[in-house]
N, C-alpha and C positions, 0 to 999 in steps of 0.2 A: 416168252421169257425175255426179260430185259438183258441186253448184252452186257458183257463185262465192262466195256468202255462207257456205257451209259451209267452203270453203277458207280464207276470211278468218278465220272463227271458229277453225278448226284452228290456223292460224298464230299466233293469240293464246293459245290454250289447249292447245298440242300436248303430246302424250306419246309415248313410244316405242311404246307398245302401239297407239295409233291410227295412228301413222306406219307401223308394220308392216302393219296391216290394209289401208291404202290402197295400199302397195307391192304387197302380195300380189294385190290385186284388179286394179290397173291397170298394174303394172310387174313381171310375174312373173319376168323375167330379171335382176332387180337383183343386184348383186354383194354377197356376204355377207362378214362379218368373218372373216379368216383364223384368229383365235384361238378365238372362241366360236361361229362360224357363224350368228350373229344378224345383223339388219340393221345396216348401218353408219350409225349415228345420231350426229349432233353437235349442239352447242348451237344452231346456226343452220339445221339441216335443215328444209326447208319445201317448200311446193308453190305453184305459181302457175297461173293460167288465162289463156291468151293465144289469142284467136280461137277460143274454145270448146275448146281443147286443154289438157289437164292437163300441166304441166311440173314437173320437179324443180328445186329451188333449194337453195343452201347447199353447204357443204364436202363433204358426203357424196357428191355426184355431180359437182360442178364442178371439184374440185381435181385437178390432175395435175402431175407433175414430169418434165421432160425431162432425164434423165441417161443419155445414150447410147441410151436408149429411153424411151418414155412409161410412167411409173409412176402408177397410179391409187391413190387412198386405199384401203387394204386392211385397216385395223384400226379398229374402232369407238371412240368416245370413252371408253366405259366401260372397255374393255380397255387403252387407252392410259393412263388414269388409274390403273388397278390396277398396271400395271408401273412407271409413273413418276408417283408422287403429286404431284410438284412441278409437273406440267403444269397442275393446277388453279389454282396461284398465279401462273403466268406469263401473259404476254400471249399468249393462245391463237392469235392470228393469226400469230405467229412460226413456228408449226409449219408453216404453209402458204406463207409468203412468204420463208422463210429455209431454210438447210440446217443441221441440227443432229441430235443423236442422237434427238430426238423425231421429227423429220421422217423419218429413216431407218427408224425402227420403224413409223410410221404408213403409210408408202408402200411398205414392203418393199424398201428400197434397201440394198445392202450397204455397209458402212463403207468398204471399199476403193474402190468406185465413187464414193461421196460425196466421199471425200478427193481422189480424182483429179479429179473434176469441179470442186470448189472451187479446186484448184490451177490448173487450166486456165483457169477463169473469172476468178478474183480475184487470182492471184499476180502479183507485179510482174515481168513478163517483157517483153522487147522486143515480142513479138507482141501482148500485151494492151495495151501502151501505144500502139502504132501503131493498133490497133483503136479505142481510145478517143479519141486525139488527132490521128490522121492520120499520114501517113508522116514528114513533116519534123519536126513537133513531137514526135511519139512517139519518134523516134530520139534527139532532143535530150534528152528527159526520161530516156530509158534511159541515155544517157551520163552525165547528172548523177547518176542513181541509182548507177551503177557507181562513179563517182568518190567519192560519199559512203560507199558500202560499203567501198571500199578504205581509207578513213580510219577509219571507226568500228569496223572489225574489227581494228585494230592494238593492240598492247600499250600504246603511248604514249597513245592515245585513252582506253582503259579505265582506265589509271592516273590520268590527269588528271580524268576525269569521275567515276569511282567509287572512286578510291583503291585499285585492285587492286594486289596484289603480282604478281610474275612467276609465282609458283607458282599463284596464283588464276587468272591468265590461261590458263596451260597446262591447268588443270583444267577451265576453261570450254570450251576448244576440244576437249578430250578428251570431254566430255559431249555435244558436238554431232556427233561423228563417227559414221559408220554402222558400228557394231560389234554383234555379237550381244548383248553385255551391255546396251548402250543401247536396242536394239530391244525386248528382253524387259522392261526397266524401264519403257519407255513404253507398250507394248501388251499386256503380260502374256506369260507363257511360250508359250502355244500360238500366238497370233497373231504374237508376236515372232519365233518360229522360222520360221514360214511366210514372213514378210516377208524375213527374213535369207536364206532359200533362194532366193527370187525375185531378191533383190539379187545374190547370188552368180552365179546363172544368167545374169542380164542382163550382169554385168560380164564373164563369160567370153565371151559372144557378141559384145559390142560391142568386144572387143579381139582378135577372131579374124579371120583372113583372109577367111572366108566373109562376115562383116559388111561389110567394106570392098568386096568384090566385088559384093554385093547392092546397095550404095549407089552405087557409082561405075562399075560395069562391070568386066569381067574384067581387062583390061590396066591401066587406070587404078587399079583397086582394089588390085591387087598392088603397084603402084608406091607408092601412098599407104601401104599397110600396111608396106612395107619402111622408108619414112621414119618412120612412127609407131614402129616398133621401135627405130630409131636414136635417136629423141627420148627414148624411155623409158630407153635405155641411157645417154644423156648427161644425163638428169635435167632436160630442158628442157620448156617449155610456152609457151602464147601466151594473150593476153588477148582476151576477147570484144570489147572496145572496139576493139582494133587490127584485128580481123577485119572489123568494120563499115567501117572506113576502107579496108581492102584490098579488100573486096567492091566498093566504088565505084571504087577506083583500077584494078582489074583490067579494067574495061570499056574502058579506054583502050588496052589492049594485046591486042586481038583479033587472032588469027593467030599469037600467040606463046605459048609454054608459060610459065605463071605459077605460081609456087610460094609458098604461104603457109599459115598456120594449121596444120591437121593434115597438110599436105603441104609442109612446109618444105624448102628446099634447104640444103645445108651445104658448107663448104669446109674442107680439111684443111691445117694448118700443119706441114710436115715438120720445121721447126726446133724448135718447141715441143712437137710431138707432140700437138696439140690439134685437136679438131673444133670448128668455129664454125658455128652455125646462123644462117641469114639469115631475118629476119622476112618479107621480101617480095623475091622474086627473079624477074627476067624473063630467061629463057633465050633466047639469040639476040641480045639487046641487051647482056647482061652488066651489068645495072644492078640495084641493090638499095636497099631502104628499111629502115631500122631504126626501130622504134617503141619509145621509151625511157620507161618508166613513171617518174613523178617519185620515188616511194619506192624502187623496185627499182634504179634507176640513180642515185639521190641527186642529183636536179636541183640544180645549183650555185646556182640562184636561190632555193632553199628550204633548203639544208643547208650547214653549215660543214664544213671538212675533217675536224674531230674528231667530228662527229655520227655516230651509229650508227643509221641509218634501217632497216637490213635486219632484219625481225622474227624471222627464224629463225636468224640467225647474228649475235648481238649483238656479237661481237668484230670484226666488219667495220665499219670507219669509212667515211665518205663518200670519203675520199682513196683507200682500198683499192679501192672500187668504181670510182672514176674511173681508177685505174691499170689495172685489169683491162679496162675498156671501151676505154681507149686502146690497149692491146696488140691487142685484137681489131680495132678499127677501122683501126689502122695497117696491120695485116696485110691486111684486106679491101681497102684502097685499092690495095695492090700487085696484087691479083687482079681487081678490078672496073674497069669503065670509068667508072662513076659510083656514088657512095654518098650517099644522102640520109638525114639523121637528123631525126626528128620527136619533140619532147618532148610527153608526155601533156598537160601544162597548156596548151601552145600549141594542141593539138588541141581541147581543150574550149573554149578561148577563141575560136578561129577557126571551129569547126564543120567538118563533113565537106567540103562543096564548096570552101571556101576553102583547106583543107589539101591537098586533091587538086590544086587549081590551083597551090599553092605547090610541091608536089613536081614537077609537070609543068614548071613554070618552071625549077626547078633542073636538071632533066634536059635540057631544051632549050637552056639557056644553057651547059651543059657544066661547070658549077662543081661542086666537091666540098666537102662539109662535114667 
C-alpha cells in the first residue's frame, strides 16, 4: 500500500501516467473513458488515505448526475476538451454542477433526457412553485405568473414595450408554434423530424378516447371524451387559473356530479340555435359559476366600450363582448337556479379561499349576479 507521504507527493506532482499506474494496482475495476478507453482523469483527480485505506478523490470518481437514473462521469477530460475546446476556458466546475451540452457529453446523458429533466426541475410550473414555496404561497405565485403571462403575451404589451407592428407580433407567435419547420430550424433536420413525429403521436393519443378512459375510467372517460369533442366543435377552452379555483370549489359539492375544465357542461338555446358551455356546473343543484377573464371578457373596470381587447379578433370592441356575454348570461339565468360570475382580477385580489367563500355565500343567499 502506498504510504501517506507518497500520496501527498503524488497529489502535488500528479500526472496521468502515475494516476493510471495506481489505479491499475489498487483499483482494477475502475471505469474507463467511453471515447479513448483510457482512465477518466480530470484536473482534480487525486487520492487520499483514510484509516490506512486508499480512497479515490476528485471528479473522476465522485461526480454523478441523477437524471431519471444515475449517470456517472464517462468521458475523460482530454476527450472532452478535444470535442469541445471551449471547455478549457470555461469555469470547469459548471460541467459538474449544472446541466449543459458539456455535461451531457461528459456523463453520457441524451439531450432529450437532459431537456426533459431541466424542464421538470426548473420550469415555472404550479408543481415546481408549490415544491419551492409550499402549497398556499406556491399557488399564489403561480396565479401571479399566469396573470403576468396573459398580459406580456398580448399584442398591446409587445407594441408598447418593443414598438412591434401587428405583422411582427404575428410572426413572433408563428415562430413559437410547434410546427415541423420550427422544430427543424431549432434542432436540425434529423432531430427536428424525430421530435415532430413524437409530438404528433402524443397529440393523437391525448385526444383519443383510449387516453380519457385510461385517465378517468371507462364510463367517466367516455363522458369526458364526448364533452371534449363538443368543446373542440364549439371552439371553446378553459384557463388553468379557473381550474385551480374550481378544484377547491368542487370539494364543497361531494355527492353531486360536478362539471368543469375538460369535462364542461353545456346548455342549448333553441331560439338562437347556440350551445353555451358552463365553466362550472353542479348537476342536481342546477347551479353554475362563470369565470370571466379580464381581457377575454373585457372587464368594464379596465376597458372602455370602444376598446378592442380581444387579441385574435381586433374588430371586436368591448361593447361587442359585453353584448355577447349578456345574451349568454340572460339565457343561462332562465335555465339555472343560480348563476355566479367571478372576474379574474377579483380572484387574484381575493385569493382562492376568499373567492370560494364568496361563491358559496352567493349560492346560500340565493342571489343571482
